Structures are given as C-alpha cells and as structure tokens.
C-alpha positions in Angstrom: -80.6 12.6 -15.0 -78.0 14.6 -17.0 -78.1 14.0 -20.8 -75.1 14.2 -23.1 -75.6 15.9 -26.5 -74.4 13.5 -29.1 -75.1 15.1 -32.4 -77.6 16.3 -34.9 -78.6 15.3 -38.4 -76.6 17.5 -40.8 -79.2 16.9 -43.6 -82.1 18.8 -42.0 -81.2 22.3 -43.3 -81.3 23.7 -39.8 -85.1 23.5 -39.4 -86.1 21.4 -36.4 -83.0 19.2 -36.6 -83.4 15.8 -35.1 -80.9 15.5 -32.3 -79.6 12.6 -30.3 -79.2 12.9 -26.5 -77.9 10.0 -24.4 -77.8 9.3 -20.7 -74.1 8.7 -19.9 -74.9 5.8 -17.6 -77.6 3.2 -17.7 -78.1 -0.4 -16.7 -81.3 -0.8 -18.7 -80.8 -4.1 -20.5 -82.7 -2.9 -23.6 -80.5 0.2 -23.9 -77.4 -1.9 -23.4 -78.5 -4.4 -26.1 -79.4 -1.6 -28.5 -76.0 0.1 -28.1 -74.1 -3.2 -28.3 -76.0 -4.2 -31.5 -75.4 -0.8 -33.1 -71.7 -0.9 -32.3 -71.3 -4.5 -33.7 -73.2 -3.5 -36.9 -70.9 -0.6 -37.5 -67.9 -2.6 -36.7 -68.9 -5.2 -39.3 -68.9 -2.5 -41.9 -65.6 -1.0 -41.0 -62.5 -1.2 -43.1 -59.9 -3.5 -41.5 -57.0 -1.6 -40.2 -54.5 -3.3 -42.5 -56.5 -2.4 -45.5 -57.0 1.3 -44.6 -55.0 3.9 -46.5 -55.3 7.6 -47.1 
C-alpha cells in the first residue's frame, strides 16, 4: 500500500511533528464516512462564494 504524505502540524516547532499520511484509495466504509463527515463539516464553515472578497 502506497501512502500519500498529506501534511504536518506547523505548530510543533519541528520536534516529532505529527504528520498525516493517507492511502489514496480505500473502500473501507469507516474511512469513507470519516472523510465525508470531515469534508461536510469544513464545507459548513466555509464562506459562501458570493460573500468572499480579498
């Protein structure tokens, strides 16, 4: 199984940084549900496109 490096916690000062690795493909229902729930939670917090400005 090849894992994809996703990122590391920038607040760890470089010592034993927690990192996130993901398997690019899975059909494990628990993983699918976890990812789906996380995406939906972030989406709910996002600024609507029509309200976004910079």
